[in-house]
C-alpha positions as CSV (number, residue, x, y, z in Angstrom):
1,M,72.8,94.9,354.6
2,N,71.7,93.1,351.2
3,R,69.9,96.3,350.0
4,K,73.6,98.2,350.3
5,W,75.3,95.5,348.3
6,F,72.3,95.3,346.0
7,S,73.3,99.4,345.3
8,I,76.9,98.7,345.1
9,A,76.4,96.4,342.2
10,A,74.0,98.4,340.6
11,L,76.5,101.4,340.3
12,I,79.6,98.8,339.1
13,I,77.1,97.5,336.4
14,A,76.1,101.3,335.6
15,A,79.8,102.1,335.2
16,I,80.5,99.4,332.9
17,T,77.9,100.0,330.7
18,L,78.8,103.5,330.5
19,L,82.3,102.8,329.5
20,S,81.3,100.5,327.1
21,V,79.0,102.7,325.3
22,S,81.8,105.8,325.5
23,S,84.1,103.3,323.8
24,C,81.9,102.5,320.9
25,G,80.9,106.0,320.5
26,D,84.5,106.9,319.5
27,P,84.9,107.3,316.0
28,Q,87.3,105.3,314.4
29,E,90.5,107.4,313.0
30,L,92.6,107.0,310.2
31,V,96.2,107.6,311.0
32,S,98.0,106.6,308.0
33,I,98.0,105.4,304.3
34,T,100.4,102.9,302.8
35,V,100.9,102.3,299.1
36,Q,101.7,99.4,297.9
37,P,104.4,98.5,295.8
38,G,106.5,101.3,297.1
39,S,108.3,101.8,294.1
40,V,107.9,100.8,290.6
41,T,110.2,101.0,287.8
42,F,109.3,100.7,284.1
43,G,111.5,100.1,281.1
44,A,115.0,99.2,280.3
45,S,118.3,101.4,279.1
46,N,117.9,99.1,276.1
47,I,114.3,99.6,275.3
48,P,113.1,103.0,273.6
49,V,111.1,105.1,276.0
50,G,108.2,104.9,273.2
51,A,108.0,101.0,273.6
52,D,107.3,101.6,277.2
53,A,103.9,103.3,276.8
54,G,100.9,101.2,278.2
55,L,102.6,99.7,280.4
56,T,100.8,99.4,284.1
57,T,100.9,98.6,287.4
58,Q,97.8,98.0,290.0
59,L,98.4,99.9,293.4
60,T,96.9,99.2,296.3
61,A,96.6,101.6,299.4
62,L,95.9,100.4,303.1
63,G,94.6,102.5,305.7
64,T,95.8,102.4,309.2
65,Y,92.8,102.9,311.8
66,V,92.7,103.2,315.6
67,H,89.4,102.8,317.9
68,P,90.2,100.0,317.4
69,P,93.2,99.3,315.6
70,V,92.8,97.5,312.0
71,T,94.2,97.9,308.9
72,K,91.9,98.1,305.5
73,D,92.0,98.1,301.8
74,I,90.7,101.8,300.6
75,T,92.0,101.7,297.2
76,S,88.3,102.7,296.2
77,Q,88.3,105.5,298.8
78,V,91.4,107.5,298.0
79,T,92.1,110.3,295.8
80,W,95.0,109.3,293.3
81,A,97.2,111.7,291.8
82,S,100.7,111.9,289.8
83,S,103.2,114.7,290.0
84,D,104.2,114.0,286.4
85,N,101.2,112.9,284.0
86,Q,103.5,113.4,281.2
87,E,105.7,110.5,282.5
88,V,103.2,108.4,284.4
89,T,99.6,108.8,284.8
90,V,97.3,107.1,287.6
91,S,93.4,106.0,287.4
92,S,91.0,106.6,289.9
93,T,91.4,103.1,290.9
94,G,94.9,103.0,291.4
95,L,96.0,101.9,288.1
96,I,99.4,103.4,287.0
97,T,100.6,103.8,283.1
98,A,103.6,104.5,281.7
99,T,103.0,107.2,278.8
100,G,105.9,106.2,277.1
101,V,106.6,109.9,276.2
102,V,108.7,110.9,279.0
103,C,111.5,109.4,281.1
104,G,112.7,109.7,284.6
105,P,113.1,108.9,288.2
106,N,110.6,109.0,291.0
107,T,107.4,110.4,289.8
108,L,105.4,110.8,293.0
109,I,101.9,108.9,293.2
110,S,100.1,109.9,296.0
111,A,97.0,108.4,297.8
112,T,94.8,111.0,299.8
113,L,91.5,110.5,302.0
114,T,90.1,113.7,302.6
115,T,86.9,112.5,304.5
116,N,88.5,110.7,307.4
117,A,85.4,108.4,308.4
118,D,85.1,105.2,309.0
119,G,83.1,102.0,307.2
120,S,79.9,102.7,309.0
121,G,80.3,106.4,308.1
122,V,81.0,107.6,311.7
123,S,83.4,110.7,310.8
124,S,86.5,111.6,313.2
125,S,88.2,115.1,313.0
126,G,88.3,115.4,309.3
127,A,92.3,115.4,308.5
128,I,93.4,114.8,305.6
129,V,95.7,111.8,305.3
130,T,98.4,111.0,302.3
131,G,100.6,108.0,301.3
132,S,102.9,108.0,298.4
133,M,104.8,105.8,296.1
134,A,107.7,106.2,293.4
135,A,107.1,105.5,290.0
136,S,110.3,105.6,287.1
137,V,110.8,105.1,283.6
138,V,114.1,104.4,282.6
139,C,115.6,106.4,279.7
140,F,116.7,104.8,276.8
141,T,120.7,104.7,276.4
142,N,121.2,102.0,274.1
143,T,123.2,99.8,276.8
144,G,122.6,96.7,278.4
145,G,120.9,94.0,276.9
146,G,122.1,92.2,273.9
147,G,120.6,93.5,271.1
148,S,121.9,95.4,268.0
149,A,122.9,99.3,267.7
150,A,120.3,101.6,266.4
151,P,120.6,105.1,265.6
152,I,119.6,107.4,268.3
153,L,117.1,110.6,267.5
154,T,117.1,113.2,270.6
155,V,114.4,116.2,270.3
156,N,115.1,119.2,272.5
157,F,113.0,122.2,272.3
158,L,113.6,126.0,273.2
159,G,111.6,129.0,273.1
160,S,108.9,129.8,275.5
161,G,105.9,128.2,273.8
162,T,104.7,124.7,273.8
163,G,103.9,122.3,271.4
164,T,104.4,118.7,270.1
165,V,107.0,116.8,267.6
166,T,105.5,113.6,266.1
167,S,106.1,110.8,263.6
168,P,104.1,107.6,263.2
169,T,106.0,106.1,265.6
170,F,107.4,109.0,268.0
171,S,105.7,111.6,269.9
172,C,107.1,114.2,272.3
173,A,105.8,117.3,273.9
174,S,107.6,120.4,274.8
175,T,106.9,120.1,278.3
176,A,109.3,117.1,278.6
177,I,112.3,119.3,277.7
178,S,114.1,116.5,275.8
179,C,113.3,113.0,274.3
180,V,115.0,110.1,273.1
181,D,114.0,107.2,270.9
182,S,116.1,104.6,268.6
183,F,115.2,103.7,265.0
184,P,117.0,101.0,262.9
185,A,119.7,102.1,260.7
186,G,118.2,103.8,257.3
187,T,115.0,104.3,258.7
188,T,113.5,107.6,257.5
189,V,111.8,109.8,259.9
190,N,109.5,112.2,259.2
191,L,109.0,114.6,262.3
192,T,106.1,117.3,262.6
193,A,106.4,119.9,264.6
194,T,102.5,121.2,266.0
195,P,102.4,124.4,268.1
196,I,99.8,124.5,270.6
197,A,97.8,128.1,270.7
198,P,98.6,130.5,271.4
199,S,102.1,129.3,270.3
200,T,103.8,129.6,267.2
201,F,106.3,127.1,265.4
202,G,109.7,129.1,265.2
203,G,111.5,126.2,263.1
204,W,113.9,123.7,263.4
205,S,118.2,123.6,264.2
206,G,120.5,120.8,264.6
207,G,119.7,117.8,262.0
208,C,116.8,119.9,260.3
209,T,116.2,123.7,259.3
210,G,113.3,125.8,258.2
211,T,109.8,125.0,259.5
212,S,108.4,122.5,257.2
213,T,108.3,118.8,258.1
214,C,111.7,117.7,259.2
215,I,113.1,114.6,257.4
216,L,116.1,112.6,258.7
217,L,117.5,109.1,257.4
218,M,118.8,107.3,260.6
219,E,122.2,106.4,259.6
220,S,124.1,108.1,262.7
221,D,122.9,109.6,266.1
222,T,120.9,112.9,265.5
223,T,119.8,115.6,267.5
224,V,117.0,118.0,266.4
225,T,115.7,121.1,268.2
226,A,112.4,122.6,267.9
227,T,111.5,126.0,268.7
228,F,108.1,127.4,270.0
229,N,107.6,130.9,270.6
């Protein structure tokens, strides 16, 4: 009789041990990534976009795992990417930075983990998991906030080529299609158009003509167009 009960007890202990080992062997699986904060807005409507250059926010990537359920900071493990590097860039550590060149809403900042493994190196199915947030730069409209009015310079682009329009305090790439900034009344602004090879500069229109440096006296809102072929 004692031998019978001993055998049953041994089977129970063996079953418990097997379940425990099996459970411990399950790979910890990443099921989702949450990026915090979920949205960031740089600038204001009464601040020229160029003044936003260098503004930063640090992002955090939180990974949700199962087997067992746990949430971890995986900011340094994910691959960060921006959908529009002309507007907002993101570093390998999740630091986003406004470029001061382009404005607009909802640049997508993504955090992706391509090696789905836990902290001990136990790999699961290898699925690609991605989380994201939205970064925006407010366009300058010279409204909202109490400062004095200043003439607005708008630079537009035409043509199939690419290039940049710059001054000592202004920079705009043709990929932006249009850029806006403001200057104190009476300011002289010298704009230089630089094509990116193999493109060529076709000339100015609007507030300037020809192909040499565009010299503007900012006494009122002014629009110029640069054509790159």
